[in-house]
LOLUMTOR-521028 format. One line per field, with one value per residue (C-alpha): x, y, z; residue number from 1. Coordinates in Angstrom, 1 decimal, m for minus. Layout:
N
c1	c(X,...)
c2	c(Y,...)
c3	c(Z,...)
num	c(NUM,...)
END
This chain:
281
c1	c(m92.0,m94.5,m92.7,m94.0,m92.1,m94.4,m93.5,m92.7,m90.1,m88.6,m88.3,m86.5,m83.9,m83.5,m82.9,m80.5,m78.4,m78.4,m77.3,m74.5,m73.0,m75.0,m76.5,m80.1,m82.9,m86.2,m89.5,m89.2,m86.0,m87.5,m86.8,m83.1,m83.0,m86.2,m84.7,m81.5,m83.4,m85.3,m82.0,m80.5,m83.5,m83.4,m79.6,m79.9,m82.8,m85.8,m89.1,m90.3,m88.9,m91.2,m89.5,m86.1,m87.1,m88.4,m85.2,m83.0,m85.2,m85.3,m81.5,m81.0,m83.4,m81.7,m78.1,m77.4,m76.7,m75.0,m72.1,m71.7,m75.4,m75.1,m72.0,m73.9,m76.8,m74.4,m72.5,m75.7,m77.4,m74.5,m74.8,m71.8,m72.2,m68.7,m66.5,m63.0,m62.2,m65.7,m66.8,m63.3,m62.8,m61.6,m58.9,m57.8,m57.5,m55.6,m53.1,m52.7,m53.0,m53.2,m50.4,m47.8,m48.7,m48.2,m44.9,m43.6,m44.9,m43.6,m40.2,m38.5,m40.0,m41.0,m44.1,m47.5,m50.6,m54.0,m57.2,m60.0,m62.9,m65.7,m63.7,m66.3,m64.7,m61.5,m62.0,m61.3,m58.0,m56.8,m57.6,m55.5,m52.7,m52.8,m52.5,m49.4,m47.8,m48.6,m47.6,m45.5,m43.4,m40.1,m41.5,m42.6,m39.0,m38.2,m41.3,m42.9,m46.4,m49.3,m52.9,m55.2,m58.5,m61.3,m64.8,m67.4,m68.1,m65.9,m67.0,m66.2,m62.7,m62.2,m63.0,m60.8,m57.8,m58.2,m58.4,m60.5,m63.1,m65.6,m65.7,m68.6,m66.8,m63.7,m65.8,m67.1,m64.2,m60.9,m59.0,m57.9,m54.2,m54.6,m56.4,m53.5,m50.8,m52.2,m54.5,m53.9,m56.5,m57.5,m60.1,m63.1,m62.0,m59.3,m56.9,m55.1,m51.3,m49.2,m47.5,m50.9,m52.0,m48.7,m49.6,m52.9,m53.6,m57.2,m58.7,m62.1,m63.4,m66.9,m66.9,m69.1,m66.3,m63.5,m63.1,m61.9,m60.0,m58.1,m55.2,m53.0,m53.2,m53.7,m52.7,m55.6,m58.9,m61.4,m64.9,m67.0,m70.7,m70.5,m71.9,m75.1,m76.3,m76.1,m78.6,m77.7,m76.4,m74.1,m73.0,m71.8,m70.0,m68.2,m67.4,m65.8,m63.7,m62.5,m61.6,m59.7,m57.8,m56.5,m53.1,m52.7,m52.6,m54.4,m57.4,m60.8,m62.8,m66.6,m68.7,m69.7,m73.2,m72.3,m72.1,m70.0,m72.3,m70.7,m67.8,m64.8,m62.7,m59.7,m61.6,m61.0,m63.3,m61.9,m63.4,m60.8,m62.0,m65.5,m64.3,m65.0,m62.1,m61.9,m58.5,m57.3,m55.5)
c2	c(49.5,51.5,53.3,55.7,57.6,58.3,60.4,57.4,56.0,59.4,60.1,56.8,57.5,61.1,60.1,57.4,59.8,62.4,59.8,58.5,61.8,64.7,65.8,67.0,66.6,68.3,67.2,70.2,68.6,65.3,65.8,65.8,62.1,60.7,59.7,58.3,56.1,54.6,53.9,52.3,50.0,48.9,48.3,46.0,44.1,45.3,45.5,48.5,51.2,50.0,46.5,48.2,50.3,47.3,45.3,48.1,48.8,45.1,44.8,47.7,46.1,42.7,44.1,42.7,45.9,45.4,47.8,47.8,48.8,51.4,52.9,53.0,54.9,57.5,57.8,58.3,60.7,63.0,66.2,66.7,70.2,71.5,73.0,74.2,77.7,78.0,81.6,82.7,85.4,83.1,81.8,85.3,86.1,82.9,83.9,87.6,87.6,84.3,82.3,85.2,85.8,82.2,81.8,84.8,83.8,80.2,81.2,79.7,76.2,76.1,73.9,74.8,72.6,73.2,71.2,71.0,69.7,68.1,68.1,66.2,65.0,67.0,70.2,72.5,71.0,70.6,74.3,75.2,73.0,74.6,78.0,76.9,75.4,78.4,81.2,79.8,77.0,78.4,78.3,74.7,73.7,75.2,74.4,71.3,72.0,69.6,69.7,67.3,66.7,64.8,63.6,61.1,59.6,56.8,57.2,60.9,60.1,57.4,59.9,62.6,60.3,59.4,63.0,62.4,65.0,65.4,68.4,69.9,69.6,71.2,73.9,75.0,77.2,76.0,78.8,77.8,78.2,76.0,73.4,72.8,73.2,71.1,68.6,66.0,64.7,61.1,59.6,61.9,63.2,65.4,64.0,66.1,65.9,64.1,67.2,68.5,65.2,64.9,68.0,66.5,63.6,62.4,60.6,59.4,61.5,61.9,65.5,64.7,62.4,64.8,65.8,62.3,61.7,64.9,65.7,67.9,71.7,73.5,77.0,77.2,75.4,75.5,74.3,75.9,75.0,72.0,73.2,74.4,70.7,70.1,70.8,73.8,71.7,69.6,72.6,74.3,71.1,70.8,74.5,74.2,71.2,73.1,76.1,73.9,72.4,75.8,77.0,80.4,83.0,80.5,81.2,79.4,80.1,79.3,79.6,83.1,82.9,81.2,82.7,81.5,79.3,80.8,83.1,82.5,85.0,84.4,84.9,87.9,88.4,90.2,90.9,91.1,91.5,90.4,87.3,86.8,85.3,84.1,84.4,82.8,85.4)
c3	c(m52.4,m50.4,m47.6,m45.0,m42.4,m39.5,m36.5,m34.3,m36.7,m37.4,m33.7,m33.1,m35.8,m34.8,m31.2,m32.3,m34.3,m31.5,m29.0,m31.2,m32.5,m31.1,m34.4,m33.7,m36.3,m35.5,m37.1,m39.5,m40.9,m41.7,m45.4,m44.7,m43.7,m45.2,m48.5,m47.0,m44.5,m47.5,m49.3,m46.2,m45.6,m49.3,m49.3,m46.3,m47.9,m46.0,m47.7,m45.8,m43.5,m40.7,m40.8,m40.8,m37.8,m35.9,m36.5,m35.3,m32.3,m31.3,m31.7,m29.3,m26.8,m26.9,m27.1,m30.5,m32.4,m35.8,m35.7,m39.5,m39.9,m37.2,m39.0,m42.3,m40.7,m39.2,m42.5,m44.5,m42.1,m41.4,m43.4,m45.8,m47.1,m47.9,m50.6,m51.3,m50.0,m48.6,m48.1,m49.4,m46.8,m44.0,m46.2,m47.2,m43.5,m43.0,m45.8,m44.9,m41.2,m39.2,m40.8,m40.9,m37.2,m36.3,m38.1,m36.3,m32.9,m33.3,m34.6,m31.6,m31.2,m34.9,m34.3,m35.6,m35.3,m37.1,m36.5,m39.0,m36.8,m38.8,m42.1,m44.1,m47.4,m47.0,m48.9,m45.9,m44.7,m48.3,m48.9,m45.9,m47.2,m50.7,m49.1,m47.2,m50.2,m52.4,m50.1,m47.3,m49.0,m47.6,m44.0,m44.4,m44.8,m41.4,m39.3,m38.0,m39.3,m39.0,m40.1,m38.3,m39.9,m38.2,m39.0,m37.7,m41.1,m42.2,m45.8,m45.7,m44.4,m47.0,m49.8,m48.2,m48.0,m51.6,m52.6,m55.7,m56.6,m59.4,m61.8,m59.9,m56.6,m58.1,m59.7,m56.3,m55.1,m56.6,m58.4,m61.9,m61.2,m58.1,m60.1,m62.5,m59.8,m57.0,m58.8,m61.5,m63.9,m63.2,m65.6,m65.2,m61.8,m60.2,m57.7,m55.0,m55.5,m53.0,m51.7,m50.6,m49.1,m47.1,m45.0,m43.8,m41.4,m41.4,m38.3,m37.1,m34.2,m32.7,m31.5,m28.5,m27.3,m28.1,m24.5,m23.7,m27.0,m27.7,m25.5,m27.6,m28.1,m31.4,m32.6,m35.0,m35.0,m37.9,m36.9,m39.5,m40.1,m37.7,m34.4,m36.2,m36.4,m32.6,m29.8,m27.6,m24.7,m26.9,m28.9,m25.6,m24.6,m27.9,m27.9,m24.5,m25.6,m28.7,m26.5,m24.1,m27.0,m28.1,m27.3,m25.6,m28.4,m30.7,m32.8,m33.3,m36.5,m36.9,m40.0,m41.2,m39.8,m36.5,m33.0,m30.1,m27.9,m24.8,m23.9,m21.7,m19.5,m21.8,m25.0,m27.3,m30.3,m33.3,m36.8,m39.6,m43.2,m42.4,m40.6,m36.9,m35.0,m31.4,m29.9,m26.6,m24.5)
num	c(1,2,3,4,5,6,7,8,9,10,11,12,13,14,15,16,17,18,19,20,21,22,23,24,25,26,27,28,29,30,31,32,33,34,35,36,37,38,39,40,41,42,43,44,45,46,47,48,49,50,51,52,53,54,55,56,57,58,59,60,61,62,63,64,65,66,67,68,69,70,71,72,73,74,75,76,77,78,79,80,81,82,83,84,85,86,87,88,89,90,91,92,93,94,95,96,97,98,99,100,101,102,103,104,105,106,107,108,109,110,111,112,113,114,115,116,117,118,119,120,121,122,123,124,125,126,127,128,129,130,131,132,133,134,135,136,137,138,139,140,141,142,143,144,145,146,147,148,149,150,151,152,153,154,155,156,157,158,159,160,161,162,163,164,165,166,167,168,169,170,171,172,173,174,175,176,177,178,179,180,181,182,183,184,185,186,187,188,189,190,191,192,193,194,195,196,197,198,199,200,201,202,203,204,205,206,207,208,209,210,211,212,213,214,215,216,217,218,219,220,221,222,223,224,225,226,227,228,229,230,231,232,233,234,235,236,237,238,239,240,241,242,243,244,245,246,247,248,249,250,251,252,253,254,255,256,257,258,259,260,261,262,263,264,265,266,267,268,269,270,271,272,273,274,275,276,277,278,279,280,281)
END
């Protein structure tokens, strides 16, 4: 079918996505969602993208929004770039510095909580879990340790819970000895073993609503390459929520190329082995 994505249609969907989950698409990034919008229109039986757009617009105007369709749009248009042990250095700092520090500081109450915010299809929280099993198995018997992983995409979370990954996904970052120790071959894919899955709890969470939904505190928060997709105002709002969700003495980690949207009086920035860490005093 002949489909065109004019500026009016693109602006509508870009505004819709930003309103729902805060992710901001400029006109320069049209290529990121163009193909997916075509696929969604086709999958729901629309002859053209224009008819698809008119239907969604009319539904909003009449208050008859199809929640399933809306969820499909969000799932398809959320960027899912991730991999196991992404950038490597943060996970080395986690192993050599952050986790030993946490186990020592929490030796009295023996409770440690970690949040992977914007976990996509699960590679980041599973990477953390594998490090814990590989290097801190003794401590796991003596501590109440939880990894909470959240994402806005239901399809991402479904894949993460299944823990099934292709050869290409495994090939991006998984050390060979980890592959045979923490995965099992399943048909043409690799499945995370149950002892790794058991350390991670996956939940749906829209980060722009986190302020009203997250009430517990965490010792370590990973929010890597997530904030870069938000507008500046929403980025600051989410950053503040993340900071307020951090325990005193806790640490927040962004992506390697990311900067803190704003600073706080109780924030201490440290660089350890090329990794920028933000500690709460």
